[in-house]
C-alpha positions in Angstrom: -27.8 -16.6 -36.7 -27.5 -13.9 -34.0 -27.5 -15.2 -30.6 -30.1 -14.2 -28.3 -28.8 -10.3 -26.2 -29.3 -12.7 -22.9 -27.0 -15.1 -24.3 -24.8 -12.8 -26.0 -23.8 -10.5 -22.5 -23.6 -14.8 -20.3 -20.6 -15.0 -23.3 -19.2 -11.9 -22.4 -19.0 -11.6 -18.7 -16.3 -13.1 -16.5 -16.1 -16.4 -16.0 -17.4 -18.0 -12.4 -16.2 -21.2 -11.5 -14.1 -22.4 -8.6 -10.5 -21.4 -9.4 -11.8 -18.0 -9.7 -13.1 -18.6 -5.1 -9.3 -18.1 -3.2 -8.5 -20.6 -0.4 -7.3 -17.5 1.4 -7.6 -13.4 1.7 -5.9 -11.2 3.5 -6.3 -7.3 4.2 -3.1 -5.3 3.8 -2.5 -1.5 4.2 -0.4 1.2 2.4 0.7 3.1 4.2 3.2 6.7 4.9 3.6 10.3 4.1 2.1 12.2 1.4 3.8 11.8 -1.7 5.3 8.3 -1.4 3.8 6.1 -4.5 0.9 5.1 -2.2 -1.7 5.2 -5.3 1.4 4.1 -7.5 2.3 0.6 -5.8 -1.9 -0.1 -5.8 -2.2 0.7 -9.3 1.0 -1.3 -9.8 0.1 -4.5 -8.7 -4.0 -4.9 -8.9 -5.8 -7.2 -10.9 -8.3 -5.3 -10.9 -8.8 -1.3 -11.6 -8.3 -0.1 -8.4 -10.5 2.4 -6.9 -9.3 5.8 -5.8 -10.4 8.9 -4.2 -8.1 11.7 -5.6 -8.6 15.4 -5.2 -6.9 17.9 -7.0 -4.8 19.9 -4.8 -6.4 23.7 -4.0 -5.0 26.3 -2.6 -7.5 25.4 0.6 -4.8 23.2 1.6 -1.8 25.7 1.2 -0.8 26.5 4.6 -2.0 23.5 5.3 -0.5 20.6 3.6 3.5 20.3 4.5 4.4 20.1 0.2 8.2 19.8 0.7 10.3 18.1 -1.7 6.6 16.8 -3.6 5.9 20.4 -5.2 4.5 19.1 -8.4 2.0 16.6 -7.1 -1.4 17.7 -8.1 -3.9 15.4 -6.1 -4.5 14.0 -2.8 -5.6 10.7 -1.7 -8.2 11.9 0.4 -9.9 8.5 1.4 -8.8 5.5 0.7 -7.3 3.8 -2.6 -8.0 0.0 -2.8 -6.8 -2.6 -5.3 -6.9 -6.3 -5.2 -3.9 -9.0 -6.0 -4.5 -12.9 -6.3 -1.0 -14.8 -5.1 0.1 -18.4 -5.8 -1.6 -20.8 -3.5 -5.1 -18.8 -3.7 -4.4 -15.8 -1.3 -5.3 -13.5 -2.5 -4.2 -9.9 -0.8 -7.0 -6.5 -0.7 -4.5 -3.6 -1.0 -6.1 -0.6 1.0 -3.8 2.2 0.5 -4.1 5.0 3.0 -4.5 9.1 2.9 -0.9 10.6 3.5 -1.9 14.1 4.5 -2.0 15.3 8.1 -5.7 16.2 8.0 -7.4 12.7 6.9 -5.0 10.2 9.1 -8.1 10.5 12.0 -9.4 7.6 8.8 -6.4 5.2 10.0 -8.1 3.8 12.7 -11.5 2.6 11.3 -9.0 1.4 7.7 -6.7 -0.3 9.5 -9.3 -2.0 11.8 -8.5 -6.4 10.6 -5.4 -5.5 8.5 -2.9 -8.7 8.4 0.0 -5.7 8.2 1.5 -2.9 6.7 3.8 -2.1 4.1 5.4 1.4 4.9 6.9 3.5 1.8 9.1 6.4 3.0 10.8 8.8 0.8 14.7 8.6 0.9 15.1 12.4 0.7 11.9 13.5 3.7 12.4 10.8 6.1 10.2 12.6 8.2 7.2 13.0 6.8 6.6 8.5 7.4 7.7 9.2 11.6 3.6 8.9 11.5 3.1 5.4 9.6 5.6 4.0 11.8 4.7 5.2 14.9 1.0 4.6 14.5 1.5 0.6 13.2 4.4 -0.1 15.6 2.2 0.9 18.6 -1.3 -1.4 17.8 1.4 -3.5 17.0 0.3 -4.2 13.4 3.5 -6.5 11.8 5.0 -3.6 9.2 7.6 -4.1 6.5 9.7 -0.4 5.6 10.2 -0.1 1.3 12.3 2.8 0.3 10.4 4.0 -2.7 13.6 4.3 -5.8 12.8 8.2 -6.6 14.3 9.5 -9.5 17.7 11.8 -8.1 17.0 9.9 -4.6 20.4 8.7 -3.2 20.9 5.0 -2.2 21.8 4.7 1.5 22.6 0.8 3.5 20.2 -0.4 5.5 22.0 0.1 8.5 21.4 3.3 8.1 17.6 4.0 6.8 16.9 0.8 10.4 19.6 3.9 12.9 17.7 6.8 10.9 13.6 5.8 11.0 14.0 4.0 14.7 12.9 0.8 13.7 13.5 -2.7 15.3 16.2 -5.3 14.1 13.2 -8.3 13.0 11.5 -5.2 10.9 12.7 -5.8 6.7 13.8 -2.6 4.9 13.9 -3.0 1.5 14.6 -0.6 -2.1 12.2 -0.7 -4.6 10.8 1.2 -7.5 7.5 0.7 -7.3 6.2 1.2 -10.2 7.6 -1.7 -11.6 4.4 -4.4 -10.9 6.7 -7.5 -10.4 8.9 -5.4 -7.7 5.3 -3.9 -5.9 4.0 -8.1 -5.7 7.9 -9.3 -4.5 7.4 -6.2 -2.1 3.8 -8.5 -1.1 4.6 -10.9 -0.9 7.7 -9.8 1.7 5.0 -8.4 3.9 2.8 -12.1 3.8 5.8 -13.7 5.2 6.6 -11.8 7.5 3.4 -10.8 9.1 2.6 -14.7 9.0 6.3 -15.4 11.2 5.5 -11.7 13.6 2.0 -12.7 15.0 1.6 -15.5 17.4 0.4 -18.9 16.2 -2.9 -18.1 17.7 -4.2 -14.3 15.6 -6.7 -15.0 12.7 
């Protein structure tokens, strides 16, 4: 016999139990210059469908946005990306990808409010595109790690060489990662959480 409509709806919906309630929730930023892979990282690890605010690049951006090195890119994030991932131990990360184009940087202060740390993605073929993101988090004393996204055709560089070129402190972790891979991208987020815990004072939230 066919179940009443309300019963069918309840059966099809997601389960709501104690296991779905995280013990800790943390806000994480994914930042960097234009076209470094922020949207890709959020999409790779998010356990829910990511919220994206991508728009198609038009002629209006000509002469305004720096497209050097990413000439084939056709879309851009105009507000933020949002995703979510739950780690073992009941830690849930809410991921906020920042817009990379300079004309949208005015939103960074609002997006960064309450964040415990940030992943700064860099493209080793154009490191200068991520200088502003590094400066932003250094000035606000927000813990961050640097992740060199492994783009096809990009050369590999020793950590010491990247550290010198980016002028970051010795205690800031620098790793290489293909952010398209879910496991590798998740490991980057775990590294950030561990770094944020050790970098913040013990009495900090």
